[in-house]
PDB file of N, CA, C and O in Angstrom:
ATOM      1  N   UNK A   1     124.799  87.122  92.301  1.00  0.00           N
ATOM      2  CA  UNK A   1     125.591  85.988  91.917  1.00  0.00           C
ATOM      3  C   UNK A   1     125.255  84.844  92.867  1.00  0.00           C
ATOM      4  O   UNK A   1     125.291  85.015  94.085  1.00  0.00           O
ATOM      5  N   UNK A   2     124.935  83.704  92.326  1.00  0.00           N
ATOM      6  CA  UNK A   2     124.619  82.538  93.136  1.00  0.00           C
ATOM      7  C   UNK A   2     125.870  81.828  93.592  1.00  0.00           C
ATOM      8  O   UNK A   2     126.970  82.113  93.118  1.00  0.00           O
ATOM      9  N   UNK A   3     125.698  80.906  94.511  1.00  0.00           N
ATOM     10  CA  UNK A   3     126.825  80.113  94.973  1.00  0.00           C
ATOM     11  C   UNK A   3     127.144  79.043  93.927  1.00  0.00           C
ATOM     12  O   UNK A   3     126.402  78.866  92.961  1.00  0.00           O
ATOM     13  N   UNK A   4     128.229  78.349  94.127  1.00  0.00           N
ATOM     14  CA  UNK A   4     128.641  77.307  93.187  1.00  0.00           C
ATOM     15  C   UNK A   4     127.561  76.230  93.124  1.00  0.00           C
ATOM     16  O   UNK A   4     127.102  75.739  94.156  1.00  0.00           O
ATOM     17  N   UNK A   5     127.166  75.874  91.926  1.00  0.00           N
ATOM     18  CA  UNK A   5     126.134  74.863  91.745  1.00  0.00           C
ATOM     19  C   UNK A   5     124.717  75.389  91.887  1.00  0.00           C
ATOM     20  O   UNK A   5     123.756  74.628  91.771  1.00  0.00           O
ATOM     21  N   UNK A   6     124.581  76.680  92.135  1.00  0.00           N
ATOM     22  CA  UNK A   6     123.280  77.316  92.318  1.00  0.00           C
ATOM     23  C   UNK A   6     122.822  77.878  90.971  1.00  0.00           C
ATOM     24  O   UNK A   6     123.535  78.677  90.365  1.00  0.00           O
ATOM     25  N   UNK A   7     121.651  77.474  90.500  1.00  0.00           N
ATOM     26  CA  UNK A   7     121.215  77.883  89.169  1.00  0.00           C
ATOM     27  C   UNK A   7     120.213  79.031  89.185  1.00  0.00           C
ATOM     28  O   UNK A   7     119.675  79.380  88.135  1.00  0.00           O
ATOM     29  N   UNK A   8     119.948  79.627  90.344  1.00  0.00           N
ATOM     30  CA  UNK A   8     118.908  80.650  90.396  1.00  0.00           C
ATOM     31  C   UNK A   8     119.232  81.864  89.533  1.00  0.00           C
ATOM     32  O   UNK A   8     118.354  82.359  88.827  1.00  0.00           O
ATOM     33  N   UNK A   9     120.470  82.356  89.568  1.00  0.00           N
ATOM     34  CA  UNK A   9     120.815  83.522  88.765  1.00  0.00           C
ATOM     35  C   UNK A   9     120.771  83.179  87.273  1.00  0.00           C
ATOM     36  O   UNK A   9     120.358  84.010  86.465  1.00  0.00           O
ATOM     37  N   UNK A  10     121.186  81.985  86.904  1.00  0.00           N
ATOM     38  CA  UNK A  10     121.138  81.571  85.505  1.00  0.00           C
ATOM     39  C   UNK A  10     119.697  81.449  85.015  1.00  0.00           C
ATOM     40  O   UNK A  10     119.404  81.807  83.874  1.00  0.00           O
ATOM     41  N   UNK A  11     118.806  80.955  85.849  1.00  0.00           N
ATOM     42  CA  UNK A  11     117.407  80.797  85.457  1.00  0.00           C
ATOM     43  C   UNK A  11     116.776  82.155  85.165  1.00  0.00           C
ATOM     44  O   UNK A  11     116.026  82.290  84.199  1.00  0.00           O
ATOM     45  N   UNK A  12     117.066  83.151  85.979  1.00  0.00           N
ATOM     46  CA  UNK A  12     116.525  84.495  85.747  1.00  0.00           C
ATOM     47  C   UNK A  12     117.066  85.066  84.442  1.00  0.00           C
ATOM     48  O   UNK A  12     116.313  85.627  83.646  1.00  0.00           O
ATOM     49  N   UNK A  13     118.357  84.925  84.225  1.00  0.00           N
ATOM     50  CA  UNK A  13     118.957  85.435  82.991  1.00  0.00           C
ATOM     51  C   UNK A  13     118.370  84.739  81.771  1.00  0.00           C
ATOM     52  O   UNK A  13     118.077  85.393  80.771  1.00  0.00           O
ATOM     53  N   UNK A  14     118.196  83.434  81.840  1.00  0.00           N
ATOM     54  CA  UNK A  14     117.635  82.694  80.712  1.00  0.00           C
ATOM     55  C   UNK A  14     116.189  83.105  80.441  1.00  0.00           C
ATOM     56  O   UNK A  14     115.769  83.158  79.285  1.00  0.00           O
ATOM     57  N   UNK A  15     115.433  83.394  81.484  1.00  0.00           N
ATOM     58  CA  UNK A  15     114.050  83.835  81.316  1.00  0.00           C
ATOM     59  C   UNK A  15     113.992  85.182  80.604  1.00  0.00           C
ATOM     60  O   UNK A  15     113.197  85.367  79.683  1.00  0.00           O
ATOM     61  N   UNK A  16     114.826  86.115  81.028  1.00  0.00           N
ATOM     62  CA  UNK A  16     114.860  87.437  80.403  1.00  0.00           C
ATOM     63  C   UNK A  16     115.326  87.331  78.956  1.00  0.00           C
ATOM     64  O   UNK A  16     114.767  87.984  78.074  1.00  0.00           O
ATOM     65  N   UNK A  17     116.350  86.509  78.705  1.00  0.00           N
ATOM     66  CA  UNK A  17     116.837  86.326  77.332  1.00  0.00           C
ATOM     67  C   UNK A  17     115.763  85.711  76.440  1.00  0.00           C
ATOM     68  O   UNK A  17     115.598  86.128  75.294  1.00  0.00           O
ATOM     69  N   UNK A  18     115.041  84.738  76.949  1.00  0.00           N
ATOM     70  CA  UNK A  18     113.971  84.111  76.180  1.00  0.00           C
ATOM     71  C   UNK A  18     112.846  85.080  75.871  1.00  0.00           C
ATOM     72  O   UNK A  18     112.322  85.096  74.757  1.00  0.00           O
ATOM     73  N   UNK A  19     112.474  85.885  76.851  1.00  0.00           N
ATOM     74  CA  UNK A  19     111.448  86.901  76.648  1.00  0.00           C
ATOM     75  C   UNK A  19     111.884  87.899  75.584  1.00  0.00           C
ATOM     76  O   UNK A  19     111.101  88.259  74.705  1.00  0.00           O
ATOM     77  N   UNK A  20     113.127  88.340  75.665  1.00  0.00           N
ATOM     78  CA  UNK A  20     113.667  89.293  74.690  1.00  0.00           C
ATOM     79  C   UNK A  20     113.651  88.709  73.285  1.00  0.00           C
ATOM     80  O   UNK A  20     113.231  89.376  72.339  1.00  0.00           O
ATOM     81  N   UNK A  21     114.099  87.482  73.146  1.00  0.00           N
ATOM     82  CA  UNK A  21     114.115  86.848  71.824  1.00  0.00           C
ATOM     83  C   UNK A  21     112.705  86.690  71.259  1.00  0.00           C
ATOM     84  O   UNK A  21     112.470  86.960  70.081  1.00  0.00           O
ATOM     85  N   UNK A  22     111.774  86.255  72.100  1.00  0.00           N
ATOM     86  CA  UNK A  22     110.408  86.019  71.635  1.00  0.00           C
ATOM     87  C   UNK A  22     109.689  87.323  71.295  1.00  0.00           C
ATOM     88  O   UNK A  22     109.024  87.414  70.263  1.00  0.00           O
ATOM     89  N   UNK A  23     109.821  88.330  72.155  1.00  0.00           N
ATOM     90  CA  UNK A  23     109.050  89.557  72.000  1.00  0.00           C
ATOM     91  C   UNK A  23     109.690  90.571  71.051  1.00  0.00           C
ATOM     92  O   UNK A  23     108.978  91.349  70.415  1.00  0.00           O
ATOM     93  N   UNK A  24     111.007  90.574  70.946  1.00  0.00           N
ATOM     94  CA  UNK A  24     111.671  91.590  70.133  1.00  0.00           C
ATOM     95  C   UNK A  24     112.273  90.980  68.870  1.00  0.00           C
ATOM     96  O   UNK A  24     111.908  91.365  67.759  1.00  0.00           O
ATOM     97  N   UNK A  25     113.176  90.050  69.033  1.00  0.00           N
ATOM     98  CA  UNK A  25     113.952  89.557  67.897  1.00  0.00           C
ATOM     99  C   UNK A  25     113.076  88.814  66.892  1.00  0.00           C
ATOM    100  O   UNK A  25     113.082  89.143  65.706  1.00  0.00           O
ATOM    101  N   UNK A  26     112.329  87.819  67.352  1.00  0.00           N
ATOM    102  CA  UNK A  26     111.546  87.009  66.418  1.00  0.00           C
ATOM    103  C   UNK A  26     110.274  87.718  65.945  1.00  0.00           C
ATOM    104  O   UNK A  26     109.902  87.605  64.777  1.00  0.00           O
ATOM    105  N   UNK A  27     109.618  88.434  66.830  1.00  0.00           N
ATOM    106  CA  UNK A  27     108.349  89.076  66.474  1.00  0.00           C
ATOM    107  C   UNK A  27     108.541  90.267  65.547  1.00  0.00           C
ATOM    108  O   UNK A  27     107.723  90.485  64.653  1.00  0.00           O
ATOM    109  N   UNK A  28     109.603  91.041  65.741  1.00  0.00           N
ATOM    110  CA  UNK A  28     109.770  92.288  64.986  1.00  0.00           C
ATOM    111  C   UNK A  28     110.760  92.171  63.826  1.00  0.00           C
ATOM    112  O   UNK A  28     110.971  93.144  63.102  1.00  0.00           O
ATOM    113  N   UNK A  29     111.366  91.008  63.639  1.00  0.00           N
ATOM    114  CA  UNK A  29     112.320  90.818  62.536  1.00  0.00           C
ATOM    115  C   UNK A  29     111.582  90.596  61.231  1.00  0.00           C
ATOM    116  O   UNK A  29     110.351  90.589  61.250  1.00  0.00           O
ATOM    117  N   UNK A  30     112.228  90.420  60.124  1.00  0.00           N
ATOM    118  CA  UNK A  30     113.684  90.357  59.940  1.00  0.00           C
ATOM    119  C   UNK A  30     114.314  91.747  60.046  1.00  0.00           C
ATOM    120  O   UNK A  30     113.674  92.762  59.772  1.00  0.00           O
ATOM    121  N   UNK A  31     115.570  91.763  60.448  1.00  0.00           N
ATOM    122  CA  UNK A  31     116.277  93.002  60.732  1.00  0.00           C
ATOM    123  C   UNK A  31     117.138  93.422  59.547  1.00  0.00           C
ATOM    124  O   UNK A  31     117.765  92.588  58.894  1.00  0.00           O
ATOM    125  N   UNK A  32     117.160  94.707  59.284  1.00  0.00           N
ATOM    126  CA  UNK A  32     117.950  95.239  58.164  1.00  0.00           C
ATOM    127  C   UNK A  32     119.367  95.597  58.576  1.00  0.00           C
ATOM    128  O   UNK A  32     120.274  95.588  57.743  1.00  0.00           O
ATOM    129  N   UNK A  33     119.573  95.917  59.863  1.00  0.00           N
ATOM    130  CA  UNK A  33     120.908  96.334  60.302  1.00  0.00           C
ATOM    131  C   UNK A  33     121.076  96.083  61.794  1.00  0.00           C
ATOM    132  O   UNK A  33     120.111  95.863  62.526  1.00  0.00           O
ATOM    133  N   UNK A  34     122.320  96.125  62.213  1.00  0.00           N
ATOM    134  CA  UNK A  34     122.636  96.012  63.633  1.00  0.00           C
ATOM    135  C   UNK A  34     122.023  97.170  64.411  1.00  0.00           C
ATOM    136  O   UNK A  34     121.533  96.984  65.525  1.00  0.00           O
ATOM    137  N   UNK A  35     122.049  98.356  63.829  1.00  0.00           N
ATOM    138  CA  UNK A  35     121.500  99.542  64.492  1.00  0.00           C
ATOM    139  C   UNK A  35     120.007  99.398  64.763  1.00  0.00           C
ATOM    140  O   UNK A  35     119.512  99.867  65.788  1.00  0.00           O
ATOM    141  N   UNK A  36     119.294  98.756  63.854  1.00  0.00           N
ATOM    142  CA  UNK A  36     117.859  98.541  64.052  1.00  0.00           C
ATOM    143  C   UNK A  36     117.608  97.626  65.241  1.00  0.00           C
ATOM    144  O   UNK A  36     116.687  97.859  66.023  1.00  0.00           O
ATOM    145  N   UNK A  37     118.423  96.590  65.380  1.00  0.00           N
ATOM    146  CA  UNK A  37     118.309  95.680  66.527  1.00  0.00           C
ATOM    147  C   UNK A  37     118.657  96.425  67.816  1.00  0.00           C
ATOM    148  O   UNK A  37     117.985  96.267  68.835  1.00  0.00           O
ATOM    149  N   UNK A  38     119.706  97.233  67.759  1.00  0.00           N
ATOM    150  CA  UNK A  38     120.130  97.986  68.933  1.00  0.00           C
ATOM    151  C   UNK A  38     119.029  98.955  69.379  1.00  0.00           C
ATOM    152  O   UNK A  38     118.738  99.050  70.572  1.00  0.00           O
ATOM    153  N   UNK A  39     118.427  99.660  68.449  1.00  0.00           N
ATOM    154  CA  UNK A  39     117.360 100.601  68.786  1.00  0.00           C
ATOM    155  C   UNK A  39     116.142  99.874  69.356  1.00  0.00           C
ATOM    156  O   UNK A  39     115.545 100.338  70.327  1.00  0.00           O
ATOM    157  N   UNK A  40     115.771  98.742  68.761  1.00  0.00           N
ATOM    158  CA  UNK A  40     114.641  97.961  69.271  1.00  0.00           C
ATOM    159  C   UNK A  40     114.928  97.446  70.672  1.00  0.00           C
ATOM    160  O   UNK A  40     114.027  97.374  71.507  1.00  0.00           O
ATOM    161  N   UNK A  41     116.181  97.088  70.932  1.00  0.00           N
ATOM    162  CA  UNK A  41     116.567  96.630  72.268  1.00  0.00           C
ATOM    163  C   UNK A  41     116.417  97.755  73.283  1.00  0.00           C
ATOM    164  O   UNK A  41     115.911  97.538  74.384  1.00  0.00           O
ATOM    165  N   UNK A  42     116.850  98.943  72.918  1.00  0.00           N
ATOM    166  CA  UNK A  42     116.710 100.091  73.829  1.00  0.00           C
ATOM    167  C   UNK A  42     115.242 100.407  74.108  1.00  0.00           C
ATOM    168  O   UNK A  42     114.875 100.717  75.241  1.00  0.00           O
ATOM    169  N   UNK A  43     114.411 100.328  73.080  1.00  0.00           N
ATOM    170  CA  UNK A  43     112.970 100.537  73.278  1.00  0.00           C
ATOM    171  C   UNK A  43     112.397  99.497  74.237  1.00  0.00           C
ATOM    172  O   UNK A  43     111.597  99.824  75.114  1.00  0.00           O
ATOM    173  N   UNK A  44     112.810  98.250  74.062  1.00  0.00           N
ATOM    174  CA  UNK A  44     112.324  97.155  74.910  1.00  0.00           C
ATOM    175  C   UNK A  44     112.735  97.365  76.364  1.00  0.00           C
ATOM    176  O   UNK A  44     111.921  97.186  77.270  1.00  0.00           O
ATOM    177  N   UNK A  45     113.978  97.737  76.591  1.00  0.00           N
ATOM    178  CA  UNK A  45     114.471  97.965  77.953  1.00  0.00           C
ATOM    179  C   UNK A  45     113.739  99.141  78.598  1.00  0.00           C
ATOM    180  O   UNK A  45     113.380  99.085  79.774  1.00  0.00           O
ATOM    181  N   UNK A  46     113.519 100.204  77.822  1.00  0.00           N
ATOM    182  CA  UNK A  46     112.783 101.354  78.345  1.00  0.00           C
ATOM    183  C   UNK A  46     111.372 100.953  78.754  1.00  0.00           C
ATOM    184  O   UNK A  46     110.917 101.304  79.842  1.00  0.00           O
ATOM    185  N   UNK A  47     110.684 100.225  77.893  1.00  0.00           N
ATOM    186  CA  UNK A  47     109.332  99.769  78.224  1.00  0.00           C
ATOM    187  C   UNK A  47     109.352  98.869  79.458  1.00  0.00           C
ATOM    188  O   UNK A  47     108.524  99.027  80.356  1.00  0.00           O
ATOM    189  N   UNK A  48     110.289  97.931  79.505  1.00  0.00           N
ATOM    190  CA  UNK A  48     110.351  96.949  80.592  1.00  0.00           C
ATOM    191  C   UNK A  48     110.564  97.628  81.945  1.00  0.00           C
ATOM    192  O   UNK A  48     110.002  97.190  82.949  1.00  0.00           O
ATOM    193  N   UNK A  49     111.369  98.692  81.982  1.00  0.00           N
ATOM    194  CA  UNK A  49     111.688  99.356  83.246  1.00  0.00           C
ATOM    195  C   UNK A  49     110.789 100.530  83.586  1.00  0.00           C
ATOM    196  O   UNK A  49     110.539 100.794  84.762  1.00  0.00           O
ATOM    197  N   UNK A  50     110.296 101.244  82.575  1.00  0.00           N
ATOM    198  CA  UNK A  50     109.632 102.516  82.846  1.00  0.00           C
ATOM    199  C   UNK A  50     108.147 102.580  82.517  1.00  0.00           C
ATOM    200  O   UNK A  50     107.453 103.457  83.031  1.00  0.00           O
ATOM    201  N   UNK A  51     107.641 101.690  81.685  1.00  0.00           N
ATOM    202  CA  UNK A  51     106.229 101.788  81.287  1.00  0.00           C
ATOM    203  C   UNK A  51     105.421 100.530  81.567  1.00  0.00           C
ATOM    204  O   UNK A  51     104.192 100.589  81.599  1.00  0.00           O
ATOM    205  N   UNK A  52     106.074  99.406  81.768  1.00  0.00           N
ATOM    206  CA  UNK A  52     105.368  98.143  82.019  1.00  0.00           C
ATOM    207  C   UNK A  52     104.720  98.210  83.401  1.00  0.00           C
ATOM    208  O   UNK A  52     105.382  98.558  84.379  1.00  0.00           O
ATOM    209  N   UNK A  53     103.436  97.882  83.487  1.00  0.00           N
ATOM    210  CA  UNK A  53     102.718  97.909  84.763  1.00  0.00           C
ATOM    211  C   UNK A  53     102.729  96.524  85.384  1.00  0.00           C
ATOM    212  O   UNK A  53     102.363  95.540  84.741  1.00  0.00           O
ATOM    213  N   UNK A  54     103.147  96.456  86.626  1.00  0.00           N
ATOM    214  CA  UNK A  54     103.200  95.182  87.336  1.00  0.00           C
ATOM    215  C   UNK A  54     102.102  95.118  88.383  1.00  0.00           C
ATOM    216  O   UNK A  54     102.045  95.958  89.281  1.00  0.00           O
ATOM    217  N   UNK A  55     101.245  94.139  88.272  1.00  0.00           N
ATOM    218  CA  UNK A  55     100.147  93.979  89.221  1.00  0.00           C
ATOM    219  C   UNK A  55     100.638  93.709  90.651  1.00  0.00           C
ATOM    220  O   UNK A  55     100.080  94.284  91.586  1.00  0.00           O
ATOM    221  N   UNK A  56     101.659  92.859  90.864  1.00  0.00           N
ATOM    222  CA  UNK A  56     102.075  92.566  92.240  1.00  0.00           C
ATOM    223  C   UNK A  56     102.584  93.775  93.020  1.00  0.00           C
ATOM    224  O   UNK A  56     102.615  93.741  94.250  1.00  0.00           O
ATOM    225  N   UNK A  57     102.984  94.844  92.324  1.00  0.00           N
ATOM    226  CA  UNK A  57     103.474  96.025  93.040  1.00  0.00           C
ATOM    227  C   UNK A  57     102.515  97.206  92.903  1.00  0.00           C
ATOM    228  O   UNK A  57     102.912  98.356  93.093  1.00  0.00           O
ATOM    229  N   UNK A  58     101.264  96.926  92.576  1.00  0.00           N
ATOM    230  CA  UNK A  58     100.244  97.968  92.560  1.00  0.00           C
ATOM    231  C   UNK A  58      99.986  98.590  91.204  1.00  0.00           C
ATOM    232  O   UNK A  58      99.566  99.745  91.127  1.00  0.00           O
ATOM    233  N   UNK A  59     100.226  97.855  90.137  1.00  0.00           N
ATOM    234  CA  UNK A  59     100.008  98.348  88.773  1.00  0.00           C
ATOM    235  C   UNK A  59     100.770  99.636  88.490  1.00  0.00           C
ATOM    236  O   UNK A  59     100.234 100.577  87.905  1.00  0.00           O
ATOM    237  N   UNK A  60     102.028  99.659  88.916  1.00  0.00           N
ATOM    238  CA  UNK A  60     102.921 100.770  88.604  1.00  0.00           C
ATOM    239  C   UNK A  60     104.176 100.198  87.949  1.00  0.00           C
ATOM    240  O   UNK A  60     104.476  99.016  88.109  1.00  0.00           O
ATOM    241  N   UNK A  61     104.912 101.038  87.208  1.00  0.00           N
ATOM    242  CA  UNK A  61     106.143 100.560  86.579  1.00  0.00           C
ATOM    243  C   UNK A  61     107.227 100.267  87.618  1.00  0.00           C
ATOM    244  O   UNK A  61     107.215 100.859  88.698  1.00  0.00           O
ATOM    245  N   UNK A  62     108.155  99.372  87.314  1.00  0.00           N
ATOM    246  CA  UNK A  62     109.232  99.050  88.253  1.00  0.00           C
ATOM    247  C   UNK A  62     110.057 100.275  88.656  1.00  0.00           C
ATOM    248  O   UNK A  62     110.440 100.393  89.820  1.00  0.00           O
ATOM    249  N   UNK A  63     110.337 101.180  87.734  1.00  0.00           N
ATOM    250  CA  UNK A  63     111.128 102.366  88.068  1.00  0.00           C
ATOM    251  C   UNK A  63     110.401 103.227  89.102  1.00  0.00           C
ATOM    252  O   UNK A  63     111.034 103.777  90.004  1.00  0.00           O
ATOM    253  N   UNK A  64     109.094 103.344  88.978  1.00  0.00           N
ATOM    254  CA  UNK A  64     108.314 104.126  89.949  1.00  0.00           C
ATOM    255  C   UNK A  64     108.316 103.452  91.315  1.00  0.00           C
ATOM    256  O   UNK A  64     108.412 104.124  92.342  1.00  0.00           O
ATOM    257  N   UNK A  65     108.209 102.130  91.330  1.00  0.00           N
ATOM    258  CA  UNK A  65     108.251 101.397  92.594  1.00  0.00           C
ATOM    259  C   UNK A  65     109.599 101.587  93.279  1.00  0.00           C
ATOM    260  O   UNK A  65     109.664 101.735  94.500  1.00  0.00           O
ATOM    261  N   UNK A  66     110.670 101.582  92.495  1.00  0.00           N
ATOM    262  CA  UNK A  66     112.002 101.793  93.067  1.00  0.00           C
ATOM    263  C   UNK A  66     112.140 103.202  93.638  1.00  0.00           C
ATOM    264  O   UNK A  66     112.696 103.383  94.721  1.00  0.00           O
ATOM    265  N   UNK A  67     111.642 104.183  92.922  1.00  0.00           N
ATOM    266  CA  UNK A  67     111.674 105.571  93.411  1.00  0.00           C
ATOM    267  C   UNK A  67     110.893 105.696  94.713  1.00  0.00           C
ATOM    268  O   UNK A  67     111.356 106.331  95.660  1.00  0.00           O
ATOM    269  N   UNK A  68     109.711 105.092  94.762  1.00  0.00           N
ATOM    270  CA  UNK A  68     108.894 105.129  95.987  1.00  0.00           C
ATOM    271  C   UNK A  68     109.606 104.456  97.149  1.00  0.00           C
ATOM    272  O   UNK A  68     109.552 104.942  98.279  1.00  0.00           O
ATOM    273  N   UNK A  69     110.277 103.337  96.876  1.00  0.00           N
ATOM    274  CA  UNK A  69     110.984 102.600  97.918  1.00  0.00           C
ATOM    275  C   UNK A  69     112.075 103.464  98.543  1.00  0.00           C
ATOM    276  O   UNK A  69     112.164 103.562  99.767  1.00  0.00           O
ATOM    277  N   UNK A  70     112.905 104.090  97.710  1.00  0.00           N
ATOM    278  CA  UNK A  70     113.994 104.901  98.244  1.00  0.00           C
ATOM    279  C   UNK A  70     113.481 106.179  98.895  1.00  0.00           C
ATOM    280  O   UNK A  70     114.093 106.667  99.845  1.00  0.00           O
ATOM    281  N   UNK A  71     112.382 106.729  98.413  1.00  0.00           N
ATOM    282  CA  UNK A  71     111.779 107.900  99.058  1.00  0.00           C
ATOM    283  C   UNK A  71     111.278 107.533 100.456  1.00  0.00           C
ATOM    284  O   UNK A  71     111.408 108.319 101.394  1.00  0.00           O
ATOM    285  N   UNK A  72     110.709 106.345 100.587  1.00  0.00           N
ATOM    286  CA  UNK A  72     110.233 105.884 101.898  1.00  0.00           C
ATOM    287  C   UNK A  72     111.405 105.683 102.858  1.00  0.00           C
ATOM    288  O   UNK A  72     111.283 105.977 104.047  1.00  0.00           O
ATOM    289  N   UNK A  73     112.525 105.192 102.365  1.00  0.00           N
ATOM    290  CA  UNK A  73     113.705 105.020 103.220  1.00  0.00           C
ATOM    291  C   UNK A  73     114.204 106.363 103.735  1.00  0.00           C
ATOM    292  O   UNK A  73     114.576 106.481 104.903  1.00  0.00           O
ATOM    293  N   UNK A  74     114.216 107.370 102.877  1.00  0.00           N
ATOM    294  CA  UNK A  74     114.661 108.709 103.291  1.00  0.00           C
ATOM    295  C   UNK A  74     113.716 109.298 104.325  1.00  0.00           C
ATOM    296  O   UNK A  74     114.159 109.968 105.258  1.00  0.00           O
ATOM    297  N   UNK A  75     112.424 109.055 104.171  1.00  0.00           N
ATOM    298  CA  UNK A  75     111.435 109.546 105.130  1.00  0.00           C
ATOM    299  C   UNK A  75     111.629 108.896 106.496  1.00  0.00           C
ATOM    300  O   UNK A  75     111.523 109.560 107.527  1.00  0.00           O
ATOM    301  N   UNK A  76     111.916 107.586 106.499  1.00  0.00           N
ATOM    302  CA  UNK A  76     112.148 106.877 107.763  1.00  0.00           C
ATOM    303  C   UNK A  76     113.404 107.394 108.442  1.00  0.00           C
ATOM    304  O   UNK A  76     113.426 107.507 109.668  1.00  0.00           O
ATOM    305  N   UNK A  77     114.450 107.713 107.690  1.00  0.00           N
ATOM    306  CA  UNK A  77     115.682 108.243 108.282  1.00  0.00           C
ATOM    307  C   UNK A  77     115.423 109.588 108.943  1.00  0.00           C
ATOM    308  O   UNK A  77     115.978 109.862 110.007  1.00  0.00           O
ATOM    309  N   UNK A  78     114.588 110.438 108.336  1.00  0.00           N
ATOM    310  CA  UNK A  78     114.294 111.740 108.903  1.00  0.00           C
ATOM    311  C   UNK A  78     113.494 111.616 110.180  1.00  0.00           C
ATOM    312  O   UNK A  78     113.676 112.412 111.101  1.00  0.00           O
ATOM    313  N   UNK A  79     112.597 110.619 110.255  1.00  0.00           N
ATOM    314  CA  UNK A  79     111.764 110.455 111.439  1.00  0.00           C
ATOM    315  C   UNK A  79     112.582 109.956 112.632  1.00  0.00           C
ATOM    316  O   UNK A  79     112.236 110.236 113.779  1.00  0.00           O
ATOM    317  N   UNK A  80     113.636 109.237 112.374  1.00  0.00           N
ATOM    318  CA  UNK A  80     114.464 108.682 113.469  1.00  0.00           C
ATOM    319  C   UNK A  80     115.346 109.729 114.009  1.00  0.00           C
ATOM    320  O   UNK A  80     116.118 109.469 114.932  1.00  0.00           O
TER     321      UNK A  80
END
């Protein structure tokens, strides 16, 4: 959450919403039901978190990077 008058959190949310609309809603429509939109949204979120490869973090998915990060923290605690 940003401070009052701070637009950084809003900018991130707007970017994600725009990406979702462009890549899922407009590209894969027209939609026959709410359930179809809901299922496509779940597929998109799964891909975004678990299968999308990010070059800045070593061409691995964000979920894998998060797992590695917390595993490294546990290793550092054991060494201390």
